[in-house]
C-alpha positions, 0 to 999 in steps of 0.5 A: 500500500505504501509503495503504491501511494508513493508512485510505484509502478504496479505492473513493473516486472522482474527479470523473469517478467513476473509482475507483483500480481503474478508473484502474489498469485504464485505465493497465494498472498491474498491481501497483497493479491486483492490490493493489487487487483483493487488498484488496477493491476493488469491481469493478463500480463505474460512472464518469460515462462508464458505464465499469466496470473490466471494460469498460475492460480489455475495450476495450483487450484486456487479457485478464489483467486481465479474468480477474482481474476475472471471478474477482472476479465482475465483471459480464460482461453490463454495457451502456453507454448505447448498449446495447453489451455487453463482447462488443460491445467485444471484437468491435468492437476485434478482441480475439479473446482477450477475446471468447473469455474472455467467451463462456467465462464466460457472456456473452450473445452475441446481445444487441443494441445501440440499432440492433439489432446483435449482436456477430456483426453487427459481426464480419461488418461488420468482416470479422473471420472468426475472430471470426465463427467464434468466435461461430458456434461458441458458437451465435450466431444467424446470421439475427439482424437489426438494425433496418435488417434487415441480417443477418450474411450481408448484411454479409458479402456486401456486403463480399465476405467470401467465407470468412465468407459460406461459413461463415454459409451452412454454419451455416444463414444464409438467402440469401433474406433482404432488407434494407429497400430489398429488397437481398438478399445476391446483390444486395449482392455483385453491386452491389459486384462480389464475384465469389466471393461471387456464385459461392457464393450461386449454388451455394447456390441464391440467386435470381439475378434477385431485384429490389430496391425500384427493380426492379433485379436483380443483373445490373442493378447489376453492369452499372451499376457496370461489374463485367465479370466479375460480369456474365459470371458472372450471364449464364452462370448464366441472369440475365435480360439484358433485365430492366427496373427501375422506370425501364424501364432494362435492364442494357444501358441502364445499361452505356451510360449509365456507358460500361462498354464491356466490359459493353456488349460482353458483353451484345451478344454474348449477343444483347441488341439495341443498339437495345433500347427503353425504355417510351418507345420510346427507344434508348440512342443516343437517350438518349445524344444527348439527354444530350449524351454525345458519347463514348457516341454515338460508341461506339454508332454504331461498334457499329452503333446505328440512327442514325434510331431514333425514339421514340414521338413520332417523334423521332430522336437528331438531333432530340432533340440539336438540341432540347436544344442539344447542338451537339457531338452534332448535328455528330457525328450529321450527320457520321455520316449522320443525316437533317437533315430527319427529322420528328417526328409533328408534322412538325417538323424538327431546325431547326424545334425548335432554332429554337423552343428558341432554340438559336442554335449548333445553328441555325447549324450546321444551316443551315450543313449545308443544313437547309431554312429553310422546312420547315413543321410540320403547322400550316404554321409555319416555323422563323422563324414559330415562333421569332418567336412564342417571342421568339427574337430571335437565331434570327430574325436567323440565319434571316433572314440565311439568306433565310428568308421573312419573310412566311411564313404559317401555315394561319390566314394569320398572318405572323411579325410578326402572331404576334409582335405578338400575343404581345407580343414587342417585340424580335422585332417591332422586328427584323422591322419593321427588315427590312421586313416587311409591316405590313398583313397580315391573317389570315383573320379580317381582323385586323392585327398592330396590332389583335392587339397592341392587343387584348392590351395590348402598349403598346410593340408598338402604339407600334412599329407605329403609328410604322411606319404601321399603319392605326389604324382597321383593322377585323376581320370584325366591324368592330371596330377596335384601339381598340374591342378595347383599350377592351373589354379595359380596356387604358387605355394602349393606348387613349391611344396609339390616340387620340393617333394619331387613332383614331375614338372613335365607330367602331361594330362590326356590333352598333352598339357603340362603344369607349365602350359596350364599356368600359362593358359590361366595367366598365373605369371608367378607360377609360370616363372616358378615352373620355368625355373624348375624346368631349367634346373632340371635340364641343366642337371641333365646336361651336366650329367 
């Protein structure tokens, strides 16, 4: 009072743009506030934070101060930088009296903020039923949506605000509106297990099998999340129990994956097959075995799942568990009677596949349980043969220790050593040589292990074979030697190794071509130079004789 009487500026602002009236409002200083108003303080000043005296008192729910400001013509439709109005502030802070005062004084109740959300949307999101009722009674649009296409009903259903859901539906809210991602009120309610909301929506005729963007129905969501009572409610009202999402998964599949026993039992009691297959012909048991979910596997087996079910490639749960190295599941399936020799469409057994994948623990288990170590696939390849090809040294050792035939041949007459040498699997080659394999075996084209290693440039393997006495000038059916193949393919290092072991530099194939001629034809200049020098040395030696 004293300052005003001495000419102080009633609307002077501090560095924040706050006037005395704004400061008094923020601090709820009623005497100062009323004195400033009575002396003509401006009511619509805006601070650097874009606050007005009315926005300040609305945010804290000071209805008495709000009334005094509104009487002085304060702007009830003020917006902040995010597009939120005083009604937004009152609703978000749960100040019902403040909201009612603003509405009674003509504030716009359907204005949207920067995300397109109205005060009603905030009220439903917060689950403030009293605020929802107030706004609806004033005429707020019950079907307004934000920029994510979320309506008040979607928010209420998502949160399980049953009373609000009923109120909105009674006021004309549409239950068929979908959010981006195609989530309807029914989908949200079922996903979150809000049974009463689901019941209300069913009674209003909501589509019980409406799918979202991923093809999931309300029942699929309820099953995945383990909402037993929601699942029962949906099934009892005719929900499709075998609906598939975009991945081909049904409610039963989701319940199995998440180990929701109650949901599983409900679905089975309604006639769903425990061995229902997805689009790849795989059952829930097959999937659980692949994933190594031992508890799920046990649960399904106890409920009667087919232990020998096969997918479209003829693979059983045991086969796939072995393939993936799921030792615990493999043991469980075997203990429950799974066929240890089950074969896929290519005649490969669980042992064969585990060997290929290098699953040493599973291989040992299968061998201990009596798996046939000599089982062959459709191409005549044994587990040892294929493990050697893949360079699975540990598995090769296990199989040999169990008496696997080290000289087993595929349909082309190739032994494990032959193919390992061909692939450059030097550790496996060394192991097989140490175990006494025949180094001189030829395939049906008369090609030896040395010839194949040389042809492919596997220097270390070539050296191992030569040290073990491989015939350096062995010929295939075209009379081509290891040296000729190495020269033709430009493997200079191998050429040098073979020459050092006395390979015939002047050997000719059935076309009359020498290693040098092959190297020249293929433009392998370094190899050509090496061979020419060797030929010259040989000639010089002969001349010297």
